[in-house]
DSSP file (Angstrom, degrees, kcal/mol; ACC not computed):
  #  RESIDUE AA STRUCTURE BP1 BP2  ACC     N-H-->O    O-->H-N    N-H-->O    O-->H-N    TCO  KAPPA ALPHA  PHI   PSI    X-CA   Y-CA   Z-CA
    1    1 A M              0   0    0      0, 0.0     2,-0.7     0, 0.0    17,-0.0   0.000 360.0 360.0 360.0 135.6   21.6  -30.1  -42.7
    2    2 A I        -     0   0    0     13,-0.0     0, 0.0     0, 0.0     0, 0.0  -0.862 360.0-149.1 -95.9 118.1   24.5  -27.7  -42.7
    3    3 A Y        -     0   0    0     -2,-0.7    15,-0.0     1,-0.1     0, 0.0  -0.657  23.0-105.7 -86.6 144.1   27.7  -29.5  -41.9
    4    4 A P        -     0   0    0      0, 0.0     2,-0.4     0, 0.0    10,-0.2  -0.223  33.6-108.7 -63.4 156.7   30.5  -27.6  -40.1
    5    5 A K  E     -A   13   0A   0      8,-3.1     8,-2.7     1,-0.0     2,-0.5  -0.744  27.6-126.3 -88.6 131.2   33.6  -26.4  -42.0
    6    6 A K  E     +A   12   0A   0     -2,-0.4     6,-0.2     6,-0.2     3,-0.1  -0.683  29.6 174.6 -79.8 124.0   36.8  -28.2  -41.2
    7    7 A L  E    S-     0   0A   0      4,-2.9     2,-0.3    -2,-0.5     5,-0.2   0.742  70.0 -22.6 -95.7 -31.1   39.6  -25.8  -40.2
    8    8 A K  E >  S-A   11   0A   0      3,-1.6     3,-2.8     0, 0.0    -1,-0.5  -0.938  97.0 -54.4-169.1 162.9   42.2  -28.4  -39.2
    9    9 A D  T 3  S+     0   0    0      1,-0.3     3,-0.1    -2,-0.3    -3,-0.0  -0.321 129.7   4.1 -52.5 123.0   42.1  -32.1  -38.2
   10   10 A G  T 3  S+     0   0    0      1,-0.1    54,-3.3    53,-0.1     2,-0.4   0.504 112.4 100.4  80.1   4.7   39.8  -32.2  -35.2
   11   11 A I  E <   +Ab   8  64A   0     -3,-2.8    -4,-2.9    52,-0.2    -3,-1.6  -0.979  45.8 171.2-129.5 121.4   38.8  -28.5  -35.4
   12   12 A F  E     -Ab   6  65A   0     52,-2.7    54,-3.0    -2,-0.4     2,-0.4  -0.922  20.8-151.1-130.4 151.7   35.5  -27.4  -37.0
   13   13 A E  E     +Ab   5  66A   0     -8,-2.7    -8,-3.1    -2,-0.3    54,-0.2  -0.983  35.9 127.1-121.9 133.0   33.5  -24.2  -37.3
   14   14 A G        -     0   0    0     52,-2.7     5,-0.1    -2,-0.4   -11,-0.1  -0.981  57.1 -59.0-169.1 175.4   29.7  -24.1  -37.6
   15   15 A P    >   -     0   0    0      0, 0.0     3,-1.7     0, 0.0     4,-0.2  -0.282  47.9-116.3 -67.1 152.0   26.5  -22.8  -36.3
   16   16 A L  G >  S+     0   0    0      1,-0.3     3,-1.3    52,-0.2    51,-0.0   0.858 112.3  56.2 -57.1 -40.2   25.6  -23.4  -32.7
   17   17 A N  G 3  S+     0   0    0      1,-0.3     3,-0.3     2,-0.1    -1,-0.3   0.476  97.3  64.5 -76.9   0.2   22.5  -25.4  -33.5
   18   18 A E  G X   +     0   0    0     -3,-1.7     3,-1.6     1,-0.2    -1,-0.3   0.358  69.1 100.6 -99.9   4.5   24.5  -27.9  -35.6
   19   19 A L  T X>  +     0   0    0     -3,-1.3     3,-1.8     1,-0.3     4,-0.5   0.757  64.1  76.5 -62.5 -24.8   26.6  -29.2  -32.7
   20   20 A Y  H 3> S+     0   0    0     -3,-0.3     4,-1.5     1,-0.3     3,-0.5   0.720  76.7  74.8 -61.1 -20.8   24.4  -32.3  -32.4
   21   21 A W  H <> S+     0   0    0     -3,-1.6     4,-2.5     1,-0.2    -1,-0.3   0.773  85.4  65.4 -65.1 -23.2   26.1  -33.8  -35.4
   22   22 A V  H <> S+     0   0    0     -3,-1.8     4,-2.2    -4,-0.2    -1,-0.2   0.933 101.9  47.6 -61.5 -45.8   29.1  -34.5  -33.2
   23   23 A E  H  X S+     0   0    0     -4,-0.5     4,-2.3    -3,-0.5    -2,-0.2   0.904 112.0  50.1 -62.2 -41.4   27.0  -37.0  -31.2
   24   24 A G  H  X S+     0   0    0     -4,-1.5     4,-2.0     2,-0.2    -1,-0.2   0.899 108.7  51.9 -63.7 -41.0   25.7  -38.6  -34.3
   25   25 A M  H  X S+     0   0    0     -4,-2.5     4,-1.1     1,-0.2    -1,-0.2   0.912 111.2  47.5 -60.9 -43.7   29.3  -39.0  -35.7
   26   26 A C  H  <>S+     0   0    0     -4,-2.2     5,-2.9     1,-0.2     3,-0.3   0.888 108.5  53.8 -68.2 -38.9   30.4  -40.7  -32.5
   27   27 A K  H ><5S+     0   0    0     -4,-2.3     3,-1.4     1,-0.2    -1,-0.2   0.892 104.8  55.4 -61.5 -39.8   27.5  -43.0  -32.4
   28   28 A E  H 3<5S+     0   0    0     -4,-2.0    -1,-0.2     1,-0.3    -2,-0.2   0.829 113.1  41.7 -61.6 -31.9   28.2  -44.2  -35.9
   29   29 A E  T 3<5S-     0   0    0     -4,-1.1    -1,-0.3    -3,-0.3    -2,-0.2   0.255 114.6-115.9 -99.5  11.2   31.8  -45.1  -34.8
   30   30 A N  T < 5S+     0   0    0     -3,-1.4     2,-0.3     1,-0.2    -3,-0.2   0.886  71.9 133.4  54.3  43.4   30.6  -46.6  -31.5
   31   31 A K      < -     0   0    0     -5,-2.9     2,-0.3    -6,-0.1    -1,-0.2  -0.840  50.3-132.6-118.6 158.5   32.5  -44.0  -29.5
   32   32 A E        -     0   0    0     -2,-0.3    85,-2.8    -3,-0.1     2,-0.4  -0.774  14.7-142.9-107.7 156.8   31.4  -41.9  -26.6
   33   33 A I  E     -C  116   0A   0     -2,-0.3     2,-0.4    83,-0.2    83,-0.2  -0.964   9.2-165.9-124.0 137.0   31.8  -38.2  -26.2
   34   34 A T  E     -C  115   0A   0     81,-2.7    81,-2.8    -2,-0.4     2,-0.5  -0.982  23.9-127.0-121.7 129.1   32.7  -36.2  -23.1
   35   35 A H  E     +C  114   0A   0     -2,-0.4    79,-0.2    79,-0.2     3,-0.1  -0.638  34.9 170.9 -76.0 125.2   32.3  -32.4  -22.9
   36   36 A Y  E     -     0   0A   0     77,-3.2     2,-0.3    -2,-0.5    78,-0.2   0.876  52.7  -1.3-105.2 -55.3   35.6  -31.1  -21.7
   37   37 A Y  E     -C  113   0A   0     76,-1.5    76,-2.6     2,-0.0    -1,-0.4  -0.953  48.9-170.4-138.9 156.1   35.8  -27.3  -21.9
   38   38 A V  E     +C  112   0A   0     -2,-0.3    49,-0.6    74,-0.2     2,-0.3  -0.982  30.8 116.3-142.7 145.0   33.6  -24.4  -23.1
   39   39 A G  E     -Cd 111  87A   0     72,-1.9    72,-3.0    -2,-0.3     2,-0.4  -0.953  53.8 -83.5-177.8-165.0   34.6  -20.8  -23.5
   40   40 A V  E     +Cd 110  88A   0     47,-2.6    49,-3.0    -2,-0.3    50,-0.4  -0.985  41.7 161.2-131.2 138.3   35.1  -17.9  -25.7
   41   41 A C  E     -C  109   0A   0     68,-2.4    68,-2.9    -2,-0.4     3,-0.1  -0.875  44.6-124.8-144.8 175.9   38.2  -17.0  -27.9
   42   42 A D  S    S-     0   0    0      1,-0.4     2,-0.3    -2,-0.3    -1,-0.1   0.685  93.4  -7.3 -95.6 -25.5   39.3  -15.0  -30.9
   43   43 A N  S >> S-     0   0    0     66,-0.1     3,-1.0    -3,-0.0     4,-0.6  -0.972  72.4-102.4-163.9 163.7   40.7  -18.0  -32.8
   44   44 A Y  H 3> S+     0   0    0     -2,-0.3     4,-1.8     1,-0.2     3,-0.5   0.754 111.4  70.6 -70.1 -23.0   41.3  -21.7  -32.4
   45   45 A E  H 3> S+     0   0    0      1,-0.2     4,-1.9     2,-0.2    -1,-0.2   0.852  93.7  58.0 -60.8 -32.4   45.1  -21.2  -31.9
   46   46 A Q  H <> S+     0   0    0     -3,-1.0     4,-2.3     2,-0.2    -1,-0.2   0.843 103.6  52.1 -65.6 -33.3   44.3  -19.6  -28.5
   47   47 A I  H  X S+     0   0    0     -4,-0.6     4,-2.6    -3,-0.5    -2,-0.2   0.936 109.5  48.3 -66.9 -46.4   42.5  -22.8  -27.5
   48   48 A L  H  < S+     0   0    0     -4,-1.8    -2,-0.2     1,-0.2     7,-0.2   0.836 114.0  47.6 -64.4 -32.4   45.5  -24.9  -28.4
   49   49 A K  H  < S+     0   0    0     -4,-1.9    -1,-0.2    -5,-0.2    -2,-0.2   0.899 114.4  45.4 -72.8 -41.9   47.8  -22.5  -26.5
   50   50 A E  H  < S+     0   0    0     -4,-2.3    -2,-0.2     1,-0.3    -3,-0.2   0.848 127.0  29.4 -70.0 -35.3   45.5  -22.5  -23.4
   51   51 A Y  S >< S+     0   0    0     -4,-2.6     3,-2.0    -5,-0.2     4,-0.3  -0.624  70.3 167.7-125.2  69.9   45.1  -26.3  -23.4
   52   52 A P  T >>  +     0   0    0      0, 0.0     4,-1.1     0, 0.0     3,-0.9   0.743  68.8  71.4 -62.3 -23.6   48.3  -27.6  -24.9
   53   53 A H  H 3> S+     0   0    0      1,-0.2     4,-2.0     2,-0.2    -5,-0.1   0.703  79.3  78.4 -66.4 -17.0   47.6  -31.2  -23.9
   54   54 A I  H <4 S+     0   0    0     -3,-2.0     8,-0.3     1,-0.2    -1,-0.2   0.915 106.9  28.7 -58.5 -43.0   44.8  -31.4  -26.5
   55   55 A E  H <4 S+     0   0    0     -3,-0.9    -1,-0.2    -4,-0.3    -2,-0.2   0.672 118.0  61.4 -88.7 -17.9   47.4  -31.9  -29.2
   56   56 A G  H  < S+     0   0    0     -4,-1.1     2,-0.3     2,-0.0    -2,-0.2   0.760  78.4  94.2 -83.7 -25.8   49.9  -33.6  -27.0
   57   57 A Y     <  -     0   0    0     -4,-2.0     5,-0.1     1,-0.2     0, 0.0  -0.492  45.2-177.0 -71.6 131.0   47.9  -36.7  -25.9
   58   58 A K  S    S+     0   0    0     -2,-0.3    -1,-0.2     1,-0.1    -2,-0.0   0.709  84.2  49.7 -94.7 -25.4   48.5  -39.7  -28.0
   59   59 A D  S    S+     0   0    0      2,-0.0     2,-0.4     0, 0.0    -1,-0.1   0.474 106.5  64.1 -92.0  -2.9   46.0  -41.9  -26.1
   60   60 A H        -     0   0    0     -6,-0.1     2,-0.5    55,-0.0    57,-0.1  -0.931  65.9-149.2-125.2 145.6   43.1  -39.4  -26.3
   61   61 A E  E     - E   0 116A   0     55,-0.9    55,-3.3    -2,-0.4     2,-0.3  -0.963  18.5-168.7-113.7 124.0   41.2  -37.9  -29.2
   62   62 A F  E     - E   0 115A   0     -2,-0.5     2,-0.4    -8,-0.3    53,-0.2  -0.804   6.6-161.4-112.5 154.8   39.9  -34.4  -28.8
   63   63 A F  E     - E   0 114A   0     51,-2.5    51,-3.0    -2,-0.3     2,-0.5  -1.000   3.6-158.1-137.2 130.0   37.5  -32.4  -31.0
   64   64 A I  E     -bE  11 113A   0    -54,-3.3   -52,-2.7    -2,-0.4     2,-0.5  -0.939   5.2-169.5-114.7 131.1   37.1  -28.7  -31.0
   65   65 A Y  E     -bE  12 112A   0     47,-2.7    47,-2.0    -2,-0.5     2,-0.4  -0.982   6.3-166.4-122.2 122.7   33.9  -27.0  -32.3
   66   66 A L  E     -bE  13 111A   0    -54,-3.0   -52,-2.7    -2,-0.5    45,-0.2  -0.882   7.9-166.9-112.0 138.1   33.8  -23.2  -32.8
   67   67 A T  E     - E   0 110A   0     43,-2.5    43,-2.6    -2,-0.4     2,-0.2  -0.980  20.9-134.9-122.2 118.1   30.8  -21.0  -33.4
   68   68 A P  E     - E   0 109A   0      0, 0.0     2,-0.4     0, 0.0    41,-0.2  -0.491  17.3-168.9 -73.8 139.6   31.4  -17.5  -34.7
   69   69 A I  E     - E   0 108A   0     39,-3.1    39,-2.3    -2,-0.2     2,-0.4  -0.988   8.5-163.7-126.6 118.8   29.5  -14.7  -33.0
   70   70 A T  E >   - E   0 107A   0     -2,-0.4     3,-0.6    37,-0.2    37,-0.2  -0.811  23.5-138.4-109.5 146.4   29.7  -11.3  -34.7
   71   71 A R  G >  S+     0   0    0     35,-2.9     3,-2.0    -2,-0.4    -1,-0.1   0.893 102.1  61.4 -64.3 -40.6   28.8   -7.9  -33.3
   72   72 A E  G 3  S+     0   0    0     34,-0.4    -1,-0.2     1,-0.3    35,-0.1   0.740 101.2  53.8 -62.6 -22.4   27.1   -6.8  -36.5
   73   73 A E  G <  S+     0   0    0     -3,-0.6    -1,-0.3     2,-0.1    -2,-0.2   0.445  89.4 102.8 -89.2  -0.4   24.5   -9.6  -36.1
   74   74 A Q  S <  S-     0   0    0     -3,-2.0     5,-0.1    -4,-0.2     2,-0.1  -0.590  73.0-120.2 -87.3 143.5   23.6   -8.5  -32.6
   75   75 A P        -     0   0    0      0, 0.0    25,-0.2     0, 0.0     5,-0.1  -0.385  25.6-114.0 -73.2 160.0   20.4   -6.6  -31.8
   76   76 A Q  S    S+     0   0    0      1,-0.1     2,-0.4    -2,-0.1    -2,-0.0   0.814 104.8  37.8 -65.2 -30.5   20.7   -3.2  -30.1
   77   77 A E  S    S-     0   0    0     23,-0.0     2,-0.2     0, 0.0    -1,-0.1  -0.976 122.7  -6.8-124.3 138.7   19.0   -4.6  -26.9
   78   78 A G  S    S+     0   0    0     -2,-0.4    22,-0.3     1,-0.1     2,-0.2  -0.538  78.9 122.5  79.3-149.6   19.6   -8.1  -25.5
   79   79 A G        +     0   0    0     -2,-0.2     2,-0.2    -5,-0.1    -1,-0.1  -0.515  64.8   0.0  93.2-160.0   21.7  -10.4  -27.6
   80   80 A W        -     0   0    0     -2,-0.2    19,-2.3    -5,-0.1    20,-0.4  -0.479  61.8-165.9 -76.4 131.1   24.9  -12.3  -26.9
   81   81 A R  B >   -F   98   0B   0     -2,-0.2     3,-0.8    17,-0.2     4,-0.2  -0.924  21.5-134.3-120.4 144.6   26.4  -11.8  -23.4
   82   82 A W  G >  S+     0   0    0     15,-1.5     3,-1.8    -2,-0.4    -1,-0.1   0.911  96.8  58.9 -59.9 -49.2   29.9  -12.7  -22.3
   83   83 A H  G 3  S+     0   0    0      1,-0.3     3,-0.5    14,-0.2    -1,-0.2   0.613  94.7  64.5 -67.8 -13.1   29.1  -14.4  -19.0
   84   84 A K  G <  S+     0   0    0     -3,-0.8    -1,-0.3     1,-0.2    -2,-0.1   0.559  99.8  51.7 -84.6  -6.7   26.9  -17.1  -20.4
   85   85 A W  S <  S-     0   0    0     -3,-1.8    26,-0.3     1,-0.4    -1,-0.2   0.187 105.4-104.8-122.8  17.5   29.6  -18.9  -22.4
   86   86 A G        -     0   0    0     -3,-0.5    -1,-0.4   -47,-0.1   -47,-0.2  -0.347  66.8 -13.8  92.0-174.1   32.5  -19.6  -20.1
   87   87 A T  E     -d   39   0A   0    -49,-0.6   -47,-2.6    -2,-0.1     2,-0.6  -0.363  59.0-131.9 -68.8 137.8   35.9  -18.0  -19.7
   88   88 A Y  E     +d   40   0A   0    -49,-0.2   -47,-0.2     1,-0.1    -1,-0.1  -0.825  25.9 176.0 -89.7 122.6   37.2  -15.6  -22.4
   89   89 A I        +     0   0    0    -49,-3.0   -48,-0.2    -2,-0.6    -1,-0.1   0.212  42.0 112.2-111.0  12.9   40.8  -16.6  -23.4
   90   90 A G  S    S-     0   0    0    -50,-0.4    -2,-0.0     1,-0.1   -49,-0.0  -0.024  76.3-110.3 -80.7-174.5   41.2  -14.1  -26.2
   91   91 A D  S    S+     0   0    0      2,-0.0    -1,-0.1     0, 0.0   -50,-0.0   0.550  83.9  92.8 -95.0 -11.5   43.4  -11.0  -26.5
   92   92 A K  S    S-     0   0    0      1,-0.0    13,-0.0     0, 0.0   -50,-0.0  -0.184  72.4-127.3 -79.7 175.1   40.7   -8.3  -26.4
   93   93 A N        -     0   0    0     11,-0.0    11,-0.1    -2,-0.0    -1,-0.0  -0.756  22.7-150.2-125.9  83.9   39.5   -6.5  -23.3
   94   94 A P        +     0   0    0      0, 0.0     5,-0.1     0, 0.0     3,-0.0  -0.270  19.2 176.0 -58.0 136.2   35.7   -6.7  -23.1
   95   95 A Q        +     0   0    0      3,-0.1     2,-0.3     0, 0.0     3,-0.0   0.504  56.0  53.5-117.0 -11.4   34.2   -3.7  -21.3
   96   96 A H  S    S-     0   0    0      2,-0.1   -14,-0.2     1,-0.1     6,-0.1  -0.812  75.5-121.7-128.9 163.8   30.4   -4.3  -21.6
   97   97 A E  S    S+     0   0    0     -2,-0.3   -15,-1.5   -16,-0.1     2,-0.4   0.873  97.3  51.7 -70.9 -37.9   27.9   -7.0  -20.8
   98   98 A Y  B >  S-F   81   0B   0    -17,-0.2     3,-1.0     1,-0.1     4,-0.4  -0.809  75.8-135.9-107.3 142.0   26.7   -7.4  -24.4
   99   99 A L  G >  S+     0   0    0    -19,-2.3     3,-1.7    -2,-0.4     6,-0.2   0.852 103.0  68.0 -60.1 -35.2   28.8   -7.9  -27.5
  100  100 A Y  G 3  S+     0   0    0    -20,-0.4    -1,-0.2     1,-0.3   -21,-0.1   0.839  98.9  50.9 -54.0 -34.7   26.7   -5.3  -29.3
  101  101 A D  G <  S+     0   0    0     -3,-1.0     2,-0.9     2,-0.0    -1,-0.3   0.544  84.4  99.9 -83.6  -8.1   28.2   -2.6  -27.1
  102  102 A E    X   -     0   0    0     -3,-1.7     3,-0.5    -4,-0.4   -31,-0.1  -0.704  47.8-178.2 -82.5 105.9   31.8   -3.6  -27.6
  103  103 A K  T 3  S+     0   0    0     -2,-0.9    -1,-0.2     1,-0.2    -4,-0.0   0.692  80.3  49.0 -79.5 -18.2   33.1   -1.1  -30.2
  104  104 A E  T 3  S+     0   0    0      1,-0.1     2,-0.5   -11,-0.1    -1,-0.2   0.453 100.1  72.4 -98.9  -2.5   36.6   -2.7  -30.4
  105  105 A I    <   +     0   0    0     -3,-0.5    -3,-0.1    -6,-0.2     3,-0.1  -0.946  45.7 168.7-122.3 114.9   35.5   -6.3  -30.8
  106  106 A E        +     0   0    0     -2,-0.5   -35,-2.9     1,-0.3   -34,-0.4   0.822  68.2   6.9 -90.6 -36.3   33.9   -7.4  -34.2
  107  107 A K  E     + E   0  70A   0    -37,-0.2    -1,-0.3   -36,-0.1     2,-0.3  -0.998  54.6 174.5-152.8 142.3   33.9  -11.2  -33.7
  108  108 A V  E     - E   0  69A   0    -39,-2.3   -39,-3.1    -2,-0.3     2,-0.4  -0.875  23.9-128.5-134.5 171.3   34.5  -13.9  -31.1
  109  109 A Y  E     -CE  41  68A   0    -68,-2.9   -68,-2.4    -2,-0.3     2,-0.4  -0.986   5.8-142.4-125.2 133.4   34.0  -17.7  -31.1
  110  110 A I  E     -CE  40  67A   0    -43,-2.6   -43,-2.5    -2,-0.4     2,-0.4  -0.789  31.7-160.3 -80.8 134.4   32.2  -19.8  -28.6
  111  111 A F  E     -CE  39  66A   0    -72,-3.0   -72,-1.9    -2,-0.4     2,-0.4  -0.948  18.7-170.2-124.7 146.8   34.3  -23.0  -28.3
  112  112 A D  E     -CE  38  65A   0    -47,-2.0   -47,-2.7    -2,-0.4     2,-0.5  -0.997   8.3-160.0-126.3 133.3   33.5  -26.5  -27.1
  113  113 A V  E     -CE  37  64A   0    -76,-2.6   -77,-3.2    -2,-0.4   -76,-1.5  -0.969  13.1-173.6-115.5 130.0   36.2  -29.1  -26.6
  114  114 A F  E     -CE  35  63A   0    -51,-3.0   -51,-2.5    -2,-0.5     2,-0.5  -0.897  19.2-141.7-120.0 148.9   35.2  -32.7  -26.5
  115  115 A E  E     -CE  34  62A   0    -81,-2.8   -81,-2.7    -2,-0.3     2,-0.6  -0.954  16.9-150.6-106.3 131.2   37.1  -35.9  -25.7
  116  116 A I  E      CE  33  61A   0    -55,-3.3   -55,-0.9    -2,-0.5   -83,-0.2  -0.897 360.0 360.0-104.4 124.4   36.1  -38.8  -27.8
  117  117 A I              0   0    0    -85,-2.8   -84,-0.2    -2,-0.6    -1,-0.1   0.350 360.0 360.0-124.6 360.0   36.5  -42.2  -26.2
């Protein structure tokens, strides 16, 4: 099993198919997890700016999971599309349906925000 890389307390980066470890972690601690947000960003700081209450709540614990998606790994046809992953909150200006066709965008992150209760 590949464990995600910790970027900061409560913020991790890892492959999309490894997201299930979050549920396992919560079960071990007898906690429940609620999916809060999903979207696309350029970096985790944009998530904290867009949703400032994530760091501000003292009674709630939030967890952010990022999955990098790079243009160079995309096939010429098909591949990763913007509209399937929620709102883009980054600084770039996507012009095409597929990431492969975006010449100005090298990498984005799919993000999931969870509340742990």
